C-alpha positions in Angstrom: -19.5 25.9 -9.8 -16.1 27.6 -9.9 -17.0 30.6 -8.0 -17.9 28.3 -5.0 -14.5 26.6 -5.2 -12.8 30.0 -5.6 -14.5 31.2 -2.4 -13.8 28.1 -0.4 -10.1 28.3 -1.4 -9.8 31.8 -0.1 -9.5 30.2 3.2 -5.9 28.8 3.1 -6.9 26.0 5.6 -9.3 24.4 3.1 -7.5 21.8 1.1 -10.3 20.2 -0.7 -14.0 20.9 -1.5 -16.8 18.8 -2.7 -20.6 19.1 -3.3 -23.7 17.2 -4.3 -24.2 15.3 -7.5 -27.7 15.2 -9.0 -29.1 12.7 -11.4 -29.9 14.1 -14.9 -31.9 11.1 -16.1 -34.0 8.2 -15.1 -37.6 8.1 -13.8 -38.8 11.1 -11.9 -38.9 9.2 -8.6 -35.3 8.0 -9.0 -34.1 11.6 -9.6 -36.2 12.8 -6.6 -35.1 10.2 -4.1 -31.5 9.8 -5.5 -30.9 13.5 -5.2 -32.3 13.7 -1.7 -30.7 10.4 -0.5 -27.3 11.2 -2.0 -27.2 14.7 -0.5 -28.2 13.3 3.0 -25.4 10.6 2.6 -22.8 13.4 2.0 -24.1 15.4 5.0 -24.0 12.3 7.4 -20.3 11.8 6.2 -19.6 15.5 6.7 -21.2 15.6 10.2 -19.2 12.4 11.1 -16.0 14.2 10.1 -15.5 11.6 7.3 -15.6 13.6 4.0 -17.2 11.7 1.1 -15.1 13.4 -1.6 -16.9 12.5 -4.8 -14.7 12.2 -8.0 -17.3 13.9 -10.2 -17.6 16.9 -8.0 -14.5 17.8 -6.1 -11.6 20.2 -6.1 -8.3 19.5 -4.5 -5.3 21.9 -4.0 -2.2 20.6 -5.8 -0.1 21.0 -2.7 -2.5 18.6 -0.8 -2.8 16.2 -3.7 1.0 16.0 -4.0 1.5 15.7 -0.3 -0.6 12.7 0.2 0.6 11.0 -3.0 -2.4 11.5 -5.1 -5.0 8.8 -5.7 -4.2 5.2 -4.4 -3.9 3.4 -7.7 -4.3 0.0 -5.8 -8.1 0.8 -5.2 -10.6 -0.1 -7.9 -13.3 2.0 -6.2 -13.5 4.7 -3.5 -10.2 6.1 -4.4 -11.9 9.5 -4.3 -13.1 9.0 -0.8 -9.7 7.6 0.3 -8.1 10.8 -1.2 -10.4 13.0 0.8 -9.8 11.2 4.1 -6.0 11.4 3.7 -6.1 15.0 2.8 -8.1 15.7 5.9 -5.8 13.8 8.1 -2.5 14.9 6.6 -3.3 18.5 5.2 -6.2 20.2 6.6 -9.8 20.9 6.0 -12.0 19.3 3.4 -15.1 21.4 2.9 -18.7 20.3 1.8 -20.4 22.9 -0.1 -24.1 22.4 -0.8 -24.2 24.9 -3.6 -21.2 23.4 -5.5 -23.5 21.0 -7.4 -23.1 19.0 -10.6 -25.3 16.7 -12.6 -24.5 13.2 -13.7 -26.0 10.3 -15.8 -27.9 7.6 -13.8 -26.5 5.1 -16.4 -24.2 3.3 -13.8 -27.0 3.1 -11.2 -29.6 1.9 -13.7 -27.2 -0.7 -15.2 -26.1 -2.0 -11.7 -29.6 -2.0 -10.3 -30.7 0.5 -7.7 -30.5 -1.7 -4.6 -27.3 -3.3 -5.6 -25.8 0.0 -6.3 -26.8 1.4 -3.0 -25.7 -1.6 -1.1 -22.3 -1.6 -2.8 -21.6 2.1 -2.2 -22.9 2.3 1.3 -20.9 -0.7 2.4 -17.9 0.5 0.4 -17.9 3.9 2.1 -18.1 2.4 5.6 -15.4 -0.1 4.8 -13.0 2.7 3.6 -13.6 5.0 6.4 -13.5 2.4 9.2 -11.2 -0.3 7.8 -9.1 1.6 5.2 -10.1 -1.0 2.6 -12.4 -0.6 -0.5 -14.1 -3.3 -2.4 -12.3 -4.9 -5.2 -15.3 -6.0 -7.4 -16.4 -2.9 -9.1 -17.3 -3.6 -12.6 -16.9 -0.9 -15.3 -20.2 0.2 -17.0 -19.9 1.7 -20.5 
């Protein structure tokens, strides 16, 4: 994981990097479709020039983080996506790296319900990139 970040940051124009997130648990079909679907979602954002920086799998140069003022603490969700968009706009390149992958629990997805989770995040992503406003109704799941 770190070697992919190190390689990306050898280019001084790369200010942040992010990669796919794969599910560790849940039914086989959820892992299969979730992993393919999320990777596709990241690629679409990348191709649109709207990086979907994911909090659980991202790296940001301190200079860029400080220059944009860090995370927007007024946001209850999508603060990671917002950070990536501001870094790209104000500092430079945000790079998607397919091989920079991590694994995470499906706990939140399963607790929220698959369709509700997908609807929330897809709507939220497009709201933040086109309107600059994120949802304010994201409940913590512990």
